[in-house]
N, C-alpha and C positions, 0 to 999 in steps of 0.2 A: 690267636688260635684260629685256624682256617675253618670255614663253614663245613658242616657235615653234609656229605653228598648222598648218604644212604636214604632209601625210601622211608616214608613214614611208617611207623609201627601200626599194624592192624591186628584185629582179633584173629586168633587162630588156636591151634592145639597148645602152643606155648603161651602162658599168660604174658600180658604186656610188660609187667614189671620184670619178668625173667628175660624177655627179649632185650629190654633196656639195660638190665644188669650185664648181659653178655656184651653189648656194645660198649658200655662204660668200662668194663674189664679190659677189652681190647684197646680202648683209648688210653687207659692208665698205663698199660704195658708199653706204649710207644712214647710216653712222656717221662721226663726226669722227675725224681722225687721232689715234692714241694711245688709242683706246677698247680695253679688253681684250676678247679673244674668250672665249666660254665655255670652261670646261675640257674636257679630252678626255672625261671620264666623262659630263658633261652633254650633250655633242654626240652621244655614242653613244646615250644614252637618247632624246633629242629626235628623232633621225633614224633610229633603228633600225639602226645600223651598228656594226661592230667597231672597236676601237682602231686596228687596222692600216689600216682604211679612212680613219679620221679623220686619222691621221698622214700618210698618202699625200696626201690632199687638201690638208692644211695645208702640207706640204712643197712641193707644187707652187706654192701661192700665195706662199709665202715666196720661192721662187726667182724668181717673176714680179714681186716687189716689191709685192704687194698687202698682205701681212702681214709682220710682223717679229717674230722671237723675241728675247726678252730673258732671258738666263740667270738662273734663280732667281726670275723674276717671271711669265713666261707669254708668251702670243702676243697681239700688238696690231695694230690697223689701222695700216698704214704711212702715212707722209706721202706725199701724192699728188705725183707728178712732173709738171712742165710738159713736155708732149711737143711738140716742134717739128719740122715737116717742113722739110727743107732747101730754102729758097727765099729770094728776095731781098726782105727786109722789115726794117723797123726793129724794135728790141726792143719799143717801145711797141705797134706794130701786131701783133707776134707774141703778146704777152701778152693784148691785148684780144681777139684771135681765140680764145684759149683760155679766155676768160671771167674773166681775172685783171685786177687793177688795177695798172698799172705806175707806178713812181715812180723818182726818181733822186736820188742824193746826189753832188754834185760835190766831188771830193777836191782837185784843183788844176788850174789852167790856166796854161800858160806858153808863151812864144815862145822856142824853143831850137833848137840844131843837133841833128838826129836821129842815131841810130846808123847805122852803114854799111848794115845790111840794110834799114832803112827808107828811107834816102836812095836806094838802088837801086830799091826798090819804087815810090817816088814819082817816080823819074826826076829827082831834084834835083841840081844841081851841088854840088860839094864846098863845105862851109861855109854853104850856104843854110839859113836858119831855117825852121822849121815850127811849127805850133801843136801843143802836147802837152797832151792832155786825159785826165785820169784820173777815172773815175766808178764808183760802185757802183750797180748796177741792182737794183731790188726788184720783187717781184710779191706783191700782198696783204700788203705790209709785210715780207716775208721776203727777205733778200739772195739774189739768184740769180747775179749775176756781178760781176766787177771788170773794167772795160774800160780798156785802156791804148792810146789812139789818137793817131795823128799825122795832121795835116791840112795840105795845101799852103797856105802863108801868103799867097802872092801872089794866089790865087784867093779867099781868104776874109779880106779886111781887117776888122779889128776883131772877129774872132771871140771873142777873150778878154773882150770887154766884153758879150757877148751872154748871155742866159739859156740855159744849157746843161742845165737840169734836165728838159727835154722831149725830143722826138725830134730828134736831130741831122739825120737824113735829111730831115725836113720843113723844118727851118731852112735846110739847104743848098739845097733846091729852091726854097723860097718867097722867101727873102731874098737868096740869092746866084745864083740861076739855075743851080745845079749839081745837077740831079737825079741820084741814083745809079741807073744803068741797067745796070750789069754788075759782077760781083764774082767773085773766085776765092778759095777758102778751103780750108785743110786743118784737119782735126780730129784731135786726138790725146789719149790719156789721159796724165795726169801726176799727180805728187804735189805738193800745194800747199805753197808756201813759207810761212814764219811770217807775214810782213807781209800777204800776200794772204789767208791763212787768218783773220786777225783780222777783216777786213771781211766774210768769208763765214760767220763763226761756226764755222770748222773748225780742228781742231788740225793743226799742221804734219805733213805726210806723208800726210794723207787724200787720197782720190782726187778728181780734178777732170777736167773736159773743157776743153781749150784750143782755141779757134778762132782761127786766124791768117788774117786776111782783108785782101785788097787790093781796093778799090772804085774804079770809074771813073765819070766823068761825061762823056758826049759824047767818048769816046775818050781822055780824059786821066785818069791816076790821081789821086785826090783824098784817099784815106784808106788808111792802114795801121793796122789795129786788131788787138790781141791781147786776146781776151775769155776770162777764166777763169771757168767755170761750176761751181756747186755740184754735185758728182757725185751727190748723193742727192736733188736737187730738179729735175733737168733731164735730159732724154733726147732723142735725135734719131731721127726716123723717116724712112725713105727708101723709095722704090719702085725696084726693080731689074728691068730687063727683059732678056731674052735678046737679045744683039747679032745683027745680020744680016750 
């Protein structure tokens, strides 16, 4: 790693640890994930600060997910998370907006009777079949989520014979005339089970984000999907305003 050419940090309106935090944030943004950070002594010399200042700046960046500490090895640039704002968009649209390349692995597609919770969500009569689609969604080749979705069969004839490796929302809109125009979803933290963890590259019990979504097209429910997202690669951003 090339030597830092910036001037030494000095006392000013901005505390020293905040100045160093800003410099290290910029450094991490230029480096690939997994790159080791210089040691504490080197950072002290290069920036003219104490070990306490270095540790405070690094501690903040670790808590923010910019850096990661590995016991016995050092501090490294953390894997960057895909940050999604809560809005109505397909996975493909969301990842492309973030500058990532989306792809999909279809695990299985079948026509089956859904569980009771899904039947109620899709307003189906007892015993009515639906399409069950399970897929792994990837961004830049890294598994991001496992999607377990159910789709109303009588609105989507032949869905099981379609290419489902692209955007399902685009397919529903363009091929079936069922654009998704409304959705309700809940998000919760959970521990991943073994089967889902295999697809995400996570050991059982690791943290994941679970999105439970019901989607409508022109007033009729079309989709009930449960998406389990890799907790270390995905985060959600939202804007909250004071109610009137």
